[in-house]
C-alpha positions in Angstrom: 3.5 -16.0 19.7 6.3 -18.0 21.0 10.0 -18.2 20.5 12.2 -21.3 20.2 15.0 -20.9 22.7 18.3 -22.6 23.7 21.3 -22.4 25.8 23.3 -23.4 22.7 23.7 -21.1 19.9 24.5 -21.8 16.3 26.1 -18.9 14.7 26.2 -18.4 10.9 28.8 -16.4 9.0 26.4 -13.3 8.9 26.5 -13.2 12.6 22.8 -13.9 13.1 22.5 -17.1 15.2 19.7 -20.0 14.3 18.3 -19.2 17.8 17.5 -15.8 16.6 16.1 -16.7 13.6 13.7 -19.3 14.8 10.5 -17.2 16.1 7.5 -19.1 15.3 4.8 -16.7 15.2 7.4 -13.9 15.1 10.0 -15.1 12.8 9.9 -11.8 11.2 11.6 -10.0 8.4 9.8 -6.7 9.2 8.1 -7.7 12.2 6.1 -10.3 10.3 4.9 -13.8 11.2 6.2 -17.2 10.2 3.0 -18.0 8.1 4.0 -15.0 5.7 7.2 -16.8 4.7 5.7 -20.2 3.8 4.2 -19.6 0.5 7.4 -18.4 -1.1 8.4 -21.5 -2.9 4.8 -22.0 -4.2 4.6 -19.0 -6.6 3.1 -19.0 -10.0 4.3 -17.0 -13.0 2.7 -15.0 -15.7 4.1 -15.4 -19.2 4.7 -11.6 -20.1 7.6 -9.6 -21.0 6.5 -6.8 -18.4 8.2 -6.2 -15.2 6.5 -3.3 -13.6 6.4 -2.6 -10.0 4.0 -0.5 -8.1 4.0 1.8 -5.2 0.4 2.3 -4.1 -0.4 5.4 -1.8 -3.7 4.8 0.2 -4.8 8.4 1.0 -6.8 7.1 4.1 -9.7 9.3 4.8 -10.9 10.3 1.4 -9.3 13.4 0.0 -11.8 16.2 -1.3 -12.1 16.2 -5.1 -12.8 20.0 -4.9 -9.8 20.9 -2.8 -7.2 18.9 -4.3 -7.2 17.9 -7.9 -10.6 18.8 -9.4 -11.2 22.5 -8.5 -14.4 24.5 -9.2 -13.3 28.2 -9.0 -16.4 29.4 -10.4 -18.9 27.6 -8.1 -20.4 29.3 -5.1 -18.2 29.7 -1.9 -20.0 27.0 -0.2 -19.1 24.9 -3.0 -15.6 25.7 -4.1 -14.0 25.9 -0.6 -11.2 28.0 0.7 -8.7 27.0 -1.8 -7.7 28.5 -5.1 -6.3 26.6 -8.1 -2.7 27.2 -9.5 -1.1 26.4 -12.8 0.7 23.3 -13.5 3.7 22.8 -15.9 1.3 21.4 -18.2 -1.0 24.0 -19.9 -4.7 23.6 -19.2 -4.2 21.6 -16.0 -4.6 23.1 -12.6 -4.5 21.8 -9.1 -4.9 23.2 -5.8 -2.7 25.6 -4.2 -1.6 23.2 -1.4 0.4 21.2 -4.0 3.0 23.7 -5.3 5.6 21.0 -5.7 3.3 18.6 -7.2 2.3 21.4 -9.8 5.7 21.2 -11.2 5.5 17.6 -12.2 2.2 17.5 -13.9 3.8 16.2 -16.9 4.5 12.8 -15.1 1.0 12.2 -13.7 -2.4 11.8 -15.1 -5.5 12.9 -13.2 -8.6 10.6 -13.4 -11.4 13.0 -12.4 -14.4 10.8 -13.0 -14.1 7.8 -10.4 -17.2 6.7 -8.5 -18.7 3.8 -7.1 -22.6 2.9 -5.7 -21.5 1.1 -2.5 -22.2 2.4 1.0 -20.5 5.6 1.9 -18.1 4.1 4.2 -14.3 4.1 4.5 -14.1 0.1 4.9 -16.0 -0.6 1.4 -14.2 2.2 -0.3 -10.9 0.8 0.8 -11.8 -2.5 -0.2 -12.8 -1.7 -3.8 -9.9 0.5 -4.3 -7.3 -2.1 -3.4 -8.9 -5.1 -4.9 -11.5 -3.8 -7.6 -14.2 -5.6 -5.8 -16.7 -4.8 -2.9 -16.5 -8.1 -0.4 -19.6 -9.9 -0.3 -20.8 -13.4 0.6 -18.0 -13.9 2.9 -15.6 -13.6 -0.2 -12.5 -11.4 0.4 -10.8 -10.8 -2.7 -7.1 -10.2 -2.7 -5.2 -7.1 -2.9 -3.2 -6.0 -6.2 0.2 -6.6 -4.5 -0.9 -10.2 -3.3 -1.9 -11.2 -6.8 1.4 -9.8 -8.0 3.2 -11.8 -5.4 1.5 -15.2 -6.2 1.7 -14.8 -10.1 5.3 -13.3 -10.3 7.0 -14.3 -6.9 10.0 -12.4 -5.4 13.0 -11.2 -7.1 16.2 -12.6 -5.6 16.0 -12.3 -1.5 13.7 -9.5 -1.3 9.9 -9.8 -0.1 7.8 -9.4 -3.2 5.0 -7.5 -1.4 5.7 -5.0 1.5 3.0 -2.9 3.5 4.2 0.6 5.2 4.0 1.2 8.0 1.2 -0.8 9.5 -2.2 -2.2 8.0 -5.2 0.2 8.1 -6.9 0.1 11.7 -10.3 1.3 12.8 -12.4 3.4 10.3 -15.9 2.8 11.6 -17.1 0.0 9.7 -15.4 -3.2 11.5 -15.0 -4.4 7.8 -11.9 -5.7 6.0 -10.0 -3.3 4.1 -8.8 -5.0 1.2 -4.9 -5.1 2.1 -4.5 -8.8 2.4 -4.7 -11.9 0.0 -8.2 -12.8 0.8 -9.4 -16.0 -0.5 -5.9 -16.7 -2.0 -4.5 -17.6 1.4 -2.3 -16.1 4.4 1.0 -17.3 2.5 0.5 -14.5 -0.4 0.0 -11.7 2.5 2.3 -8.6 2.3 5.1 -8.3 4.6 4.1 -5.7 7.1 6.8 -3.4 8.6 4.8 -2.7 11.9 7.3 0.2 12.7 7.1 4.2 11.9 10.0 4.8 9.5 10.1 8.3 11.0 11.0 7.3 14.4 14.6 8.6 15.1 15.3 5.0 16.5 13.5 3.1 13.5 15.1 -0.3 12.6 13.5 -3.1 10.9 12.5 -5.6 13.6 14.3 -8.9 13.7 16.7 -7.8 10.9 19.2 -7.8 13.8 19.3 -10.6 16.8 16.6 -8.6 18.9 16.3 -7.7 22.5 13.2 -9.4 24.0 11.5 -11.4 26.8 10.7 -14.8 25.9 6.9 -15.4 25.5 7.5 -19.2 26.3 9.7 -20.3 28.9 11.7 -23.3 27.6 13.2 -26.0 29.9 17.2 -25.2 29.6 17.9 -28.6 30.2 16.6 -30.3 27.1 18.6 -30.2 23.8 17.5 -27.3 21.6 17.0 -29.5 18.4 14.3 -31.5 20.5 12.6 -27.9 21.2 12.6 -27.2 17.7 11.6 -30.6 16.7 8.6 -30.6 19.0 7.4 -27.0 17.9 7.7 -27.7 14.3 5.4 -30.9 14.8 2.9 -28.7 17.0 2.4 -26.1 14.0 2.1 -28.8 11.6 -0.7 -30.6 13.5 -2.6 -27.2 14.4 -1.8 -24.7 11.4 -2.2 -25.7 7.7 0.1 -23.0 6.7 2.8 -24.6 8.6 3.0 -27.8 6.3 5.2 -25.8 4.0 7.6 -25.1 6.6 10.2 -27.5 5.8 10.3 -26.7 2.2 10.6 -23.2 2.6 13.0 -22.8 5.8 16.0 -22.2 4.0 14.3 -19.6 1.7 13.1 -17.9 4.7 16.1 -17.7 6.4 18.0 -16.4 3.4 15.2 -13.7 3.4 15.7 -12.6 6.7 19.5 -12.6 6.9 20.1 -11.2 3.3 22.5 -8.3 3.1 20.3 -7.1 0.3 17.2 -6.8 2.6 19.1 -5.5 5.3 20.3 -2.8 3.1 17.2 -1.7 1.4 15.7 -0.9 4.5 18.3 1.2 6.0 17.2 4.7 5.7 20.0 6.0 7.6 22.0 5.6 4.5 20.0 8.5 2.9 21.3 12.0 3.4 19.6 14.2 5.8 18.7 16.5 2.9 16.9 13.7 0.9 15.0 12.6 4.1 13.9 16.4 4.8 12.8 16.8 1.2 10.1 13.7 1.6 9.2 15.1 4.9 10.1 13.8 8.4 6.9 12.3 9.0 5.5 8.6 8.7 4.2 9.3 5.3 7.2 10.8 3.9 9.7 8.4 5.3 7.4 5.6 4.2 7.4 7.1 0.4 11.3 7.3 0.8 11.4 3.6 1.9 9.0 2.5 -1.0 11.4 4.1 -3.5 14.5 2.3 -1.8 12.7 -1.2 -1.9 11.4 -1.0 -5.5 14.8 0.1 -6.4 16.2 -3.2 -4.7 13.6 -5.6 -6.2 10.5 -5.3 -4.2 7.6 -5.7 -6.7 4.9 -4.0 -4.7 4.8 -1.5 -2.2 1.8 -0.2 -0.2 2.2 3.1 2.0 -0.9 3.9 4.1 -0.8 7.5 4.7 -3.0 7.2 7.8 -4.0 4.1 9.8 -7.2 5.6 11.2 -9.5 8.4 10.7 -10.4 8.9 14.5 -8.5 11.6 16.7 -5.8 12.1 13.9 -5.6 15.0 11.5 -6.3 12.9 8.1 -8.1 13.6 4.8 -11.7 13.0 6.5 -12.6 16.8 6.8 -15.9 16.4 8.6 -15.2 19.5 10.4 -15.3 18.5 14.0 -13.6 16.2 16.3 -12.9 13.3 16.4 -12.4 14.3 12.7 -10.5 17.0 10.9 -11.0 20.6 9.9 -10.8 21.6 6.2 -7.8 23.8 7.3 -5.4 20.9 7.7 -5.1 20.6 3.9 -3.2 23.6 3.8 -1.6 23.4 7.3 -0.5 19.7 7.3 -2.0 17.0 5.1 -1.7 18.7 2.0 2.2 19.6 2.5 2.8 16.3 3.7 1.4 14.6 0.5 2.9 17.3 -1.7 6.6 16.8 -0.3 6.4 13.2 -0.3 4.6 12.6 -3.5 6.8 15.1 -5.4 10.0 13.8 -4.2 8.9 10.2 -5.0 8.2 11.0 -8.5 11.6 13.3 -8.9 13.7 10.3 -7.5 12.1 7.6 -9.5 12.4 9.9 -12.8 16.0 10.8 -12.0 17.0 7.2 -11.2 15.5 5.9 -14.5 12.6 3.9 -12.4 9.5 5.7 -13.2 8.9 4.0 -16.5 8.5 0.6 -15.0 7.1 1.7 -11.3 3.2 2.5 -11.5 2.4 5.1 -8.8 -1.1 4.8 -7.9 -2.3 7.6 -5.3 -6.1 7.1 -4.1 -8.4 7.6 -1.3 -11.6 5.5 -0.8 -13.8 8.4 -1.9 -14.6 11.9 -2.4 -16.2 14.6 -0.2 -19.6 16.2 -0.6 -19.5 19.3 -3.1 -21.3 21.4 -0.4 -19.7 22.3 2.7 -21.5 21.1 6.0 -22.4 23.2 8.9 -19.3 22.5 10.6 -17.2 24.0 7.9 -16.2 20.6 6.5 -17.3 17.8 3.9 -18.6 14.6 4.2 -18.3 11.2 2.6 -19.1 11.2 -1.1 -18.4 8.2 -3.2 -20.3 9.4 -6.4 -17.2 11.2 -7.8 -13.7 11.8 -7.1 -10.2 12.0 -8.4 -7.5 9.3 -8.6 -3.8 10.0 -9.5 -1.7 7.7 -11.6 2.0 8.0 -12.7 4.8 5.8 -14.2 4.6 2.3 -15.0 3.2 2.6 -18.4 0.9 5.5 -17.6 0.9 8.7 -19.9 1.5 11.8 -17.9 0.3 15.0 -18.5 -3.4 14.5 -19.0 -6.8 14.5 -17.4 -9.1 11.5 -18.3 -12.9 12.2 -17.4 -14.4 15.3 -15.9 -17.0 15.8 -13.3 -20.0 18.2 -13.5 -19.9 22.0 -12.5 -20.0 21.2 -8.7 -17.9 17.9 -8.6 -20.9 15.9 -7.6 -20.9 13.4 -10.6 -19.0 12.3 -13.5 -19.7 14.2 -16.7 -17.8 12.1 -19.1 -15.8 8.9 -19.0 -17.3 7.4 -15.7 -14.9 5.1 -14.2 -15.6 2.7 -11.2 -12.8 0.7 -9.1 -13.0 -2.3 -11.2 -11.7 -0.4 -14.0 -8.9 1.3 -12.2 -8.0 -2.5 -11.2 -8.0 -3.8 -14.7 -5.7 -0.8 -15.6 -3.3 -1.6 -12.6 -3.2 -5.3 -13.5 -2.6 -4.2 -17.3 0.2 -2.0 -16.4 1.7 -5.1 -14.1 1.5 -7.5 -17.0 -1.1 -9.9 -15.4 -4.2 -10.6 -17.7 -7.5 -9.3 -16.3 -9.3 -12.5 -17.3 -6.9 -14.8 -15.1 -8.9 -17.1 -13.2 -8.4 -17.6 -9.6 -9.5 -20.5 -7.3 -11.0 -20.1 -3.7 -10.8 -22.8 -1.0 -14.0 -23.7 -1.5 -13.5 -24.6 -5.2 -15.2 -21.5 -6.8 -13.5 -19.9 -9.7 -13.2 -16.1 -9.6 -12.1 -13.9 -12.5 -9.4 -11.6 -11.6 -11.5 -8.5 -13.1 -15.2 -8.9 -13.6 -16.5 -8.9 -17.1 -17.3 -5.7 -18.6 -14.5 -3.8 -16.7 -11.8 -3.1 -19.2 -8.3 -1.0 -18.6 -8.7 2.7 -19.1 -6.8 2.9 -22.4 -6.7 6.6 -22.5 -4.4 6.4 -19.4 -2.0 4.3 -21.2 1.2 4.9 -23.2 
């Protein structure tokens, strides 16, 4: 990274200086790099009347279907686990006792209990498929749902079209991509990454205000600042293909960064203490609250990663022994964390009239083994798990698909990640047969042939 510096300051009417704005490599709304601004002008559009937003909740670690949304109370203890099912506000639908608030909102969400995939049982591949609909093969990385939406529909006003909270997924053990970027579409369609913990008492959006920093590049103070800028832009244009778009999009990028609308959207301190506590004063809870504020103010797609790694952190990854988590964490921490954040998000979206045009997709990368292992936990199991969908064209109060009597395999209506991708795109108003083009000239169908939207889920 480097910064363009100067003795002279040019002040704008909003109080932000041009010198504070010109950070090549860290000119960042939300702590983001300059190339992420460059493609804003070259956005496509889809001819559709639909204008649905999406909040994607990535439940990193892989929740156990048997301990969350597909209970098997009549199975042996070594299979059914330690938790009991409870009734919901929809007759006939039961979920785990670790989600008491969620149980009161079953009329708003649908449970898809027959999801599976046949790839390796590793976190990385599961994350790829659940965020793009595809396994990455032959060096081709498919784009994340939000990145496709960004390319096809562009931003609303001054708001970034696609935001990821709080940080990108980190080490999961496979050293593979996780499906959270624009892939072959190019970095100009990558999400804007917050790179900050919204539950931090000192949270503020990086670079939304003139920052305190030490310059990474020492600039000769005797030279005119315009010369510094000119030389730096020429450097980027000669060394970075993305930077060739900089001149055409500079004003739009500046508008985005200094927009009062954007500043206000990220101001969590405007929420009451009671509201923040209702979501949970943790990274995921405050991330979900921030997601609600963002879609409310024009962001089309928000991803909230519940966790960034599965190592040495309490997560859904309940192998039962260190560096992973014990099954008891579902009751003690992870379950309540999800229950409070998810329930509050549905409540607020519904109360504010936003649920009908905001798809909320909550998914892990796979399920867990039906039989509890010797360490008292459950291991990776991509053969069957549950995905939760709400709003944005989803018919709530129902269960689609089912698993066998031990939650090991789909019993009826088997669904693969590509079916979920097709459903997401249909909700967003993007044709599943849309053709995308790779830099190598290859044409790629948005969703592979044979994978149609799950019509039973749709209103």
